[in-house]
TORKOL-4160 file (C-alpha; in steps of 0.2 Angstrom, whole numbers, padded with zeros to 4 digits, m for minus):
313
<pt num="1" X="0249" Y="m0202" Z="0336"/>
<pt num="2" X="0231" Y="m0208" Z="0334"/>
<pt num="3" X="0228" Y="m0227" Z="0330"/>
<pt num="4" X="0222" Y="m0225" Z="0312"/>
<pt num="5" X="0238" Y="m0214" Z="0308"/>
<pt num="6" X="0250" Y="m0227" Z="0317"/>
<pt num="7" X="0243" Y="m0241" Z="0308"/>
<pt num="8" X="0243" Y="m0233" Z="0291"/>
<pt num="9" X="0261" Y="m0224" Z="0292"/>
<pt num="10" X="0271" Y="m0239" Z="0286"/>
<pt num="11" X="0258" Y="m0242" Z="0271"/>
<pt num="12" X="0264" Y="m0238" Z="0254"/>
<pt num="13" X="0255" Y="m0237" Z="0237"/>
<pt num="14" X="0265" Y="m0248" Z="0225"/>
<pt num="15" X="0256" Y="m0243" Z="0210"/>
<pt num="16" X="0243" Y="m0230" Z="0205"/>
<pt num="17" X="0232" Y="m0230" Z="0190"/>
<pt num="18" X="0220" Y="m0215" Z="0185"/>
<pt num="19" X="0207" Y="m0215" Z="0170"/>
<pt num="20" X="0193" Y="m0206" Z="0163"/>
<pt num="21" X="0180" Y="m0214" Z="0154"/>
<pt num="22" X="0166" Y="m0208" Z="0143"/>
<pt num="23" X="0152" Y="m0221" Z="0140"/>
<pt num="24" X="0139" Y="m0218" Z="0126"/>
<pt num="25" X="0125" Y="m0231" Z="0128"/>
<pt num="26" X="0125" Y="m0245" Z="0125"/>
<pt num="27" X="0142" Y="m0247" Z="0135"/>
<pt num="28" X="0151" Y="m0256" Z="0148"/>
<pt num="29" X="0168" Y="m0259" Z="0156"/>
<pt num="30" X="0173" Y="m0275" Z="0164"/>
<pt num="31" X="0188" Y="m0275" Z="0177"/>
<pt num="32" X="0196" Y="m0291" Z="0182"/>
<pt num="33" X="0201" Y="m0296" Z="0200"/>
<pt num="34" X="0218" Y="m0288" Z="0207"/>
<pt num="35" X="0225" Y="m0294" Z="0224"/>
<pt num="36" X="0228" Y="m0280" Z="0236"/>
<pt num="37" X="0220" Y="m0267" Z="0225"/>
<pt num="38" X="0208" Y="m0253" Z="0230"/>
<pt num="39" X="0198" Y="m0247" Z="0216"/>
<pt num="40" X="0185" Y="m0234" Z="0215"/>
<pt num="41" X="0172" Y="m0226" Z="0202"/>
<pt num="42" X="0167" Y="m0208" Z="0203"/>
<pt num="43" X="0152" Y="m0204" Z="0192"/>
<pt num="44" X="0153" Y="m0185" Z="0186"/>
<pt num="45" X="0137" Y="m0186" Z="0176"/>
<pt num="46" X="0125" Y="m0199" Z="0170"/>
<pt num="47" X="0121" Y="m0215" Z="0177"/>
<pt num="48" X="0128" Y="m0233" Z="0179"/>
<pt num="49" X="0124" Y="m0252" Z="0185"/>
<pt num="50" X="0138" Y="m0259" Z="0195"/>
<pt num="51" X="0140" Y="m0278" Z="0196"/>
<pt num="52" X="0152" Y="m0286" Z="0208"/>
<pt num="53" X="0158" Y="m0305" Z="0208"/>
<pt num="54" X="0156" Y="m0314" Z="0224"/>
<pt num="55" X="0143" Y="m0304" Z="0233"/>
<pt num="56" X="0124" Y="m0307" Z="0235"/>
<pt num="57" X="0118" Y="m0290" Z="0229"/>
<pt num="58" X="0116" Y="m0293" Z="0210"/>
<pt num="59" X="0116" Y="m0275" Z="0205"/>
<pt num="60" X="0120" Y="m0257" Z="0212"/>
<pt num="61" X="0113" Y="m0242" Z="0204"/>
<pt num="62" X="0124" Y="m0227" Z="0203"/>
<pt num="63" X="0121" Y="m0209" Z="0198"/>
<pt num="64" X="0130" Y="m0193" Z="0195"/>
<pt num="65" X="0140" Y="m0187" Z="0211"/>
<pt num="66" X="0140" Y="m0205" Z="0218"/>
<pt num="67" X="0157" Y="m0214" Z="0223"/>
<pt num="68" X="0159" Y="m0234" Z="0223"/>
<pt num="69" X="0174" Y="m0241" Z="0231"/>
<pt num="70" X="0179" Y="m0258" Z="0229"/>
<pt num="71" X="0193" Y="m0261" Z="0242"/>
<pt num="72" X="0195" Y="m0280" Z="0241"/>
<pt num="73" X="0201" Y="m0280" Z="0221"/>
<pt num="74" X="0184" Y="m0290" Z="0216"/>
<pt num="75" X="0181" Y="m0292" Z="0197"/>
<pt num="76" X="0166" Y="m0281" Z="0193"/>
<pt num="77" X="0157" Y="m0273" Z="0178"/>
<pt num="78" X="0151" Y="m0255" Z="0176"/>
<pt num="79" X="0138" Y="m0252" Z="0162"/>
<pt num="80" X="0123" Y="m0241" Z="0157"/>
<pt num="81" X="0111" Y="m0257" Z="0157"/>
<pt num="82" X="0113" Y="m0273" Z="0166"/>
<pt num="83" X="0113" Y="m0283" Z="0148"/>
<pt num="84" X="0125" Y="m0272" Z="0139"/>
<pt num="85" X="0141" Y="m0280" Z="0133"/>
<pt num="86" X="0156" Y="m0273" Z="0142"/>
<pt num="87" X="0173" Y="m0271" Z="0135"/>
<pt num="88" X="0188" Y="m0277" Z="0144"/>
<pt num="89" X="0197" Y="m0263" Z="0154"/>
<pt num="90" X="0214" Y="m0273" Z="0151"/>
<pt num="91" X="0210" Y="m0272" Z="0132"/>
<pt num="92" X="0206" Y="m0254" Z="0134"/>
<pt num="93" X="0223" Y="m0251" Z="0143"/>
<pt num="94" X="0234" Y="m0260" Z="0131"/>
<pt num="95" X="0226" Y="m0250" Z="0116"/>
<pt num="96" X="0229" Y="m0233" Z="0126"/>
<pt num="97" X="0241" Y="m0221" Z="0117"/>
<pt num="98" X="0257" Y="m0220" Z="0129"/>
<pt num="99" X="0255" Y="m0202" Z="0129"/>
<pt num="100" X="0240" Y="m0203" Z="0138"/>
<pt num="101" X="0247" Y="m0210" Z="0154"/>
<pt num="102" X="0247" Y="m0209" Z="0169"/>
<pt num="103" X="0228" Y="m0203" Z="0165"/>
<pt num="104" X="0221" Y="m0215" Z="0153"/>
<pt num="105" X="0207" Y="m0208" Z="0143"/>
<pt num="106" X="0194" Y="m0219" Z="0136"/>
<pt num="107" X="0178" Y="m0218" Z="0126"/>
<pt num="108" X="0166" Y="m0234" Z="0125"/>
<pt num="109" X="0150" Y="m0237" Z="0118"/>
<pt num="110" X="0140" Y="m0230" Z="0103"/>
<pt num="111" X="0129" Y="m0215" Z="0101"/>
<pt num="112" X="0117" Y="m0215" Z="0116"/>
<pt num="113" X="0117" Y="m0204" Z="0132"/>
<pt num="114" X="0132" Y="m0201" Z="0140"/>
<pt num="115" X="0140" Y="m0206" Z="0157"/>
<pt num="116" X="0157" Y="m0199" Z="0162"/>
<pt num="117" X="0167" Y="m0207" Z="0177"/>
<pt num="118" X="0183" Y="m0206" Z="0184"/>
<pt num="119" X="0192" Y="m0222" Z="0190"/>
<pt num="120" X="0206" Y="m0223" Z="0203"/>
<pt num="121" X="0216" Y="m0239" Z="0207"/>
<pt num="122" X="0229" Y="m0240" Z="0221"/>
<pt num="123" X="0240" Y="m0257" Z="0223"/>
<pt num="124" X="0246" Y="m0258" Z="0240"/>
<pt num="125" X="0264" Y="m0264" Z="0244"/>
<pt num="126" X="0263" Y="m0267" Z="0263"/>
<pt num="127" X="0256" Y="m0282" Z="0271"/>
<pt num="128" X="0252" Y="m0271" Z="0287"/>
<pt num="129" X="0236" Y="m0264" Z="0277"/>
<pt num="130" X="0229" Y="m0282" Z="0277"/>
<pt num="131" X="0220" Y="m0281" Z="0294"/>
<pt num="132" X="0211" Y="m0266" Z="0289"/>
<pt num="133" X="0207" Y="m0272" Z="0271"/>
<pt num="134" X="0200" Y="m0288" Z="0278"/>
<pt num="135" X="0186" Y="m0279" Z="0288"/>
<pt num="136" X="0180" Y="m0269" Z="0274"/>
<pt num="137" X="0164" Y="m0273" Z="0264"/>
<pt num="138" X="0167" Y="m0279" Z="0246"/>
<pt num="139" X="0158" Y="m0263" Z="0239"/>
<pt num="140" X="0156" Y="m0247" Z="0248"/>
<pt num="141" X="0144" Y="m0234" Z="0239"/>
<pt num="142" X="0145" Y="m0216" Z="0245"/>
<pt num="143" X="0133" Y="m0203" Z="0241"/>
<pt num="144" X="0136" Y="m0184" Z="0241"/>
<pt num="145" X="0125" Y="m0182" Z="0257"/>
<pt num="146" X="0132" Y="m0197" Z="0267"/>
<pt num="147" X="0140" Y="m0191" Z="0284"/>
<pt num="148" X="0159" Y="m0191" Z="0283"/>
<pt num="149" X="0160" Y="m0191" Z="0264"/>
<pt num="150" X="0160" Y="m0172" Z="0258"/>
<pt num="151" X="0178" Y="m0169" Z="0261"/>
<pt num="152" X="0182" Y="m0185" Z="0252"/>
<pt num="153" X="0171" Y="m0180" Z="0237"/>
<pt num="154" X="0179" Y="m0163" Z="0237"/>
<pt num="155" X="0197" Y="m0171" Z="0234"/>
<pt num="156" X="0189" Y="m0183" Z="0220"/>
<pt num="157" X="0182" Y="m0167" Z="0212"/>
<pt num="158" X="0199" Y="m0159" Z="0213"/>
<pt num="159" X="0207" Y="m0174" Z="0205"/>
<pt num="160" X="0194" Y="m0173" Z="0192"/>
<pt num="161" X="0198" Y="m0155" Z="0188"/>
<pt num="162" X="0216" Y="m0160" Z="0187"/>
<pt num="163" X="0212" Y="m0174" Z="0174"/>
<pt num="164" X="0201" Y="m0164" Z="0164"/>
<pt num="165" X="0212" Y="m0149" Z="0162"/>
<pt num="166" X="0229" Y="m0158" Z="0161"/>
<pt num="167" X="0239" Y="m0143" Z="0168"/>
<pt num="168" X="0258" Y="m0144" Z="0171"/>
<pt num="169" X="0262" Y="m0153" Z="0187"/>
<pt num="170" X="0246" Y="m0164" Z="0186"/>
<pt num="171" X="0256" Y="m0180" Z="0186"/>
<pt num="172" X="0264" Y="m0176" Z="0203"/>
<pt num="173" X="0248" Y="m0169" Z="0210"/>
<pt num="174" X="0239" Y="m0186" Z="0206"/>
<pt num="175" X="0253" Y="m0196" Z="0213"/>
<pt num="176" X="0253" Y="m0187" Z="0230"/>
<pt num="177" X="0233" Y="m0187" Z="0231"/>
<pt num="178" X="0233" Y="m0206" Z="0229"/>
<pt num="179" X="0239" Y="m0208" Z="0247"/>
<pt num="180" X="0226" Y="m0195" Z="0253"/>
<pt num="181" X="0212" Y="m0203" Z="0244"/>
<pt num="182" X="0216" Y="m0220" Z="0252"/>
<pt num="183" X="0217" Y="m0213" Z="0270"/>
<pt num="184" X="0200" Y="m0203" Z="0266"/>
<pt num="185" X="0191" Y="m0219" Z="0260"/>
<pt num="186" X="0196" Y="m0228" Z="0276"/>
<pt num="187" X="0192" Y="m0213" Z="0286"/>
<pt num="188" X="0175" Y="m0211" Z="0278"/>
<pt num="189" X="0170" Y="m0228" Z="0281"/>
<pt num="190" X="0176" Y="m0229" Z="0299"/>
<pt num="191" X="0164" Y="m0214" Z="0302"/>
<pt num="192" X="0149" Y="m0224" Z="0296"/>
<pt num="193" X="0152" Y="m0239" Z="0307"/>
<pt num="194" X="0139" Y="m0242" Z="0320"/>
<pt num="195" X="0146" Y="m0238" Z="0338"/>
<pt num="196" X="0146" Y="m0258" Z="0342"/>
<pt num="197" X="0155" Y="m0262" Z="0326"/>
<pt num="198" X="0167" Y="m0276" Z="0327"/>
<pt num="199" X="0183" Y="m0281" Z="0317"/>
<pt num="200" X="0199" Y="m0272" Z="0316"/>
<pt num="201" X="0191" Y="m0255" Z="0311"/>
<pt num="202" X="0180" Y="m0258" Z="0326"/>
<pt num="203" X="0195" Y="m0260" Z="0337"/>
<pt num="204" X="0202" Y="m0243" Z="0330"/>
<pt num="205" X="0186" Y="m0234" Z="0336"/>
<pt num="206" X="0186" Y="m0243" Z="0354"/>
<pt num="207" X="0197" Y="m0230" Z="0364"/>
<pt num="208" X="0205" Y="m0243" Z="0375"/>
<pt num="209" X="0210" Y="m0255" Z="0360"/>
<pt num="210" X="0214" Y="m0241" Z="0349"/>
<pt num="211" X="0228" Y="m0234" Z="0362"/>
<pt num="212" X="0235" Y="m0250" Z="0363"/>
<pt num="213" X="0236" Y="m0253" Z="0344"/>
<pt num="214" X="0243" Y="m0235" Z="0342"/>
<pt num="215" X="0257" Y="m0239" Z="0355"/>
<pt num="216" X="0261" Y="m0256" Z="0346"/>
<pt num="217" X="0262" Y="m0248" Z="0329"/>
<pt num="218" X="0271" Y="m0233" Z="0335"/>
<pt num="219" X="0285" Y="m0244" Z="0344"/>
<pt num="220" X="0284" Y="m0262" Z="0339"/>
<pt num="221" X="0302" Y="m0265" Z="0346"/>
<pt num="222" X="0297" Y="m0260" Z="0364"/>
<pt num="223" X="0296" Y="m0273" Z="0377"/>
<pt num="224" X="0278" Y="m0273" Z="0377"/>
<pt num="225" X="0267" Y="m0284" Z="0390"/>
<pt num="226" X="0249" Y="m0287" Z="0392"/>
<pt num="227" X="0250" Y="m0277" Z="0408"/>
<pt num="228" X="0261" Y="m0262" Z="0400"/>
<pt num="229" X="0247" Y="m0262" Z="0385"/>
<pt num="230" X="0233" Y="m0262" Z="0397"/>
<pt num="231" X="0240" Y="m0247" Z="0407"/>
<pt num="232" X="0241" Y="m0238" Z="0390"/>
<pt num="233" X="0223" Y="m0243" Z="0387"/>
<pt num="234" X="0217" Y="m0236" Z="0404"/>
<pt num="235" X="0209" Y="m0253" Z="0409"/>
<pt num="236" X="0212" Y="m0268" Z="0419"/>
<pt num="237" X="0223" Y="m0282" Z="0412"/>
<pt num="238" X="0209" Y="m0294" Z="0410"/>
<pt num="239" X="0197" Y="m0282" Z="0403"/>
<pt num="240" X="0210" Y="m0277" Z="0390"/>
<pt num="241" X="0215" Y="m0294" Z="0385"/>
<pt num="242" X="0197" Y="m0299" Z="0383"/>
<pt num="243" X="0191" Y="m0284" Z="0373"/>
<pt num="244" X="0207" Y="m0284" Z="0362"/>
<pt num="245" X="0204" Y="m0302" Z="0358"/>
<pt num="246" X="0186" Y="m0300" Z="0354"/>
<pt num="247" X="0189" Y="m0285" Z="0343"/>
<pt num="248" X="0205" Y="m0289" Z="0334"/>
<pt num="249" X="0202" Y="m0308" Z="0333"/>
<pt num="250" X="0218" Y="m0313" Z="0342"/>
<pt num="251" X="0227" Y="m0310" Z="0359"/>
<pt num="252" X="0237" Y="m0294" Z="0361"/>
<pt num="253" X="0254" Y="m0302" Z="0361"/>
<pt num="254" X="0249" Y="m0313" Z="0347"/>
<pt num="255" X="0246" Y="m0298" Z="0336"/>
<pt num="256" X="0262" Y="m0290" Z="0342"/>
<pt num="257" X="0272" Y="m0304" Z="0336"/>
<pt num="258" X="0264" Y="m0304" Z="0319"/>
<pt num="259" X="0266" Y="m0285" Z="0318"/>
<pt num="260" X="0284" Y="m0287" Z="0322"/>
<pt num="261" X="0286" Y="m0300" Z="0309"/>
<pt num="262" X="0278" Y="m0291" Z="0296"/>
<pt num="263" X="0289" Y="m0276" Z="0299"/>
<pt num="264" X="0304" Y="m0287" Z="0299"/>
<pt num="265" X="0298" Y="m0294" Z="0282"/>
<pt num="266" X="0298" Y="m0277" Z="0275"/>
<pt num="267" X="0314" Y="m0272" Z="0282"/>
<pt num="268" X="0322" Y="m0288" Z="0275"/>
<pt num="269" X="0314" Y="m0285" Z="0258"/>
<pt num="270" X="0321" Y="m0268" Z="0258"/>
<pt num="271" X="0340" Y="m0274" Z="0261"/>
<pt num="272" X="0341" Y="m0272" Z="0280"/>
<pt num="273" X="0353" Y="m0283" Z="0289"/>
<pt num="274" X="0349" Y="m0297" Z="0301"/>
<pt num="275" X="0356" Y="m0286" Z="0315"/>
<pt num="276" X="0345" Y="m0271" Z="0311"/>
<pt num="277" X="0330" Y="m0281" Z="0308"/>
<pt num="278" X="0332" Y="m0288" Z="0325"/>
<pt num="279" X="0335" Y="m0272" Z="0333"/>
<pt num="280" X="0320" Y="m0264" Z="0326"/>
<pt num="281" X="0307" Y="m0277" Z="0330"/>
<pt num="282" X="0313" Y="m0279" Z="0348"/>
<pt num="283" X="0324" Y="m0294" Z="0348"/>
<pt num="284" X="0339" Y="m0296" Z="0359"/>
<pt num="285" X="0349" Y="m0307" Z="0347"/>
<pt num="286" X="0349" Y="m0311" Z="0329"/>
<pt num="287" X="0347" Y="m0330" Z="0335"/>
<pt num="288" X="0331" Y="m0325" Z="0344"/>
<pt num="289" X="0325" Y="m0315" Z="0329"/>
<pt num="290" X="0329" Y="m0328" Z="0317"/>
<pt num="291" X="0319" Y="m0342" Z="0327"/>
<pt num="292" X="0304" Y="m0331" Z="0328"/>
<pt num="293" X="0305" Y="m0327" Z="0310"/>
<pt num="294" X="0307" Y="m0345" Z="0305"/>
<pt num="295" X="0292" Y="m0350" Z="0315"/>
<pt num="296" X="0281" Y="m0335" Z="0307"/>
<pt num="297" X="0287" Y="m0338" Z="0289"/>
<pt num="298" X="0292" Y="m0356" Z="0288"/>
<pt num="299" X="0310" Y="m0351" Z="0281"/>
<pt num="300" X="0325" Y="m0342" Z="0289"/>
<pt num="301" X="0326" Y="m0323" Z="0286"/>
<pt num="302" X="0340" Y="m0325" Z="0273"/>
<pt num="303" X="0330" Y="m0336" Z="0263"/>
<pt num="304" X="0315" Y="m0326" Z="0263"/>
<pt num="305" X="0324" Y="m0310" Z="0258"/>
<pt num="306" X="0332" Y="m0319" Z="0243"/>
<pt num="307" X="0315" Y="m0325" Z="0237"/>
<pt num="308" X="0307" Y="m0308" Z="0239"/>
<pt num="309" X="0319" Y="m0295" Z="0231"/>
<pt num="310" X="0310" Y="m0279" Z="0226"/>
<pt num="311" X="0303" Y="m0281" Z="0209"/>
<pt num="312" X="0302" Y="m0266" Z="0196"/>
<pt num="313" X="0284" Y="m0259" Z="0194"/>
């Protein structure tokens, strides 16, 4: 299993939302900030200005065929003109007819030139995705001509046809496609990084570091050492440790401990016993596991589980 696949294997989308919007100038839609949420807008036709909170670039111009991805959940506004007054997306959602779900259909604006766009939103359920998302840019603009993008745009266009035709089975198609689109967004962004790009995604492109990450994610419970991970990476122990720390931002065994604890947190939340969580994260006893978990989370495993029982979506 390659590194990206191994890292993404446990990641789950807790919630997805799709909408199709027709804006007639003057029009605008404002979306509030949402933690752990990846959102994208795909313009079928027309043009728009994208304004995103907390970034230096004041406005981003989009035209038909462009895809704008906002992987960090920033608040933002999409509109026909920088001075157009936007409607709140939350208000539009509350007023949508229940029969329109899971694809919400909106019309905003008045009688001017039209812009049509598809919006997708994916709320992540698994903390293991955090290292990847933390390294992404707050806005990723992709055009049809960009390298690594065509297959992603083809799937977005496929989803667009599903939304527009509303054929039987569209609900399940959209649900299954959400995982594919999420992975393709990351893969397309990864392909655009410079060869010397740093951060977690840069680590996934570095052959030695990627090999170690794949091994740890594939078998977090294995008795890994810096030496055994360096052997997987095919480099010396000192070279591996320095390169891993430089790219990932923490030493290999520190990363491994955090990976194990995040896996344990997910297991406990889903109802696993202490014995099972200990075994699946590589600890020889419940006592040693409980001690490590308390150091990481600040509370005992049982107390953590009681506070974080799965909530209905």
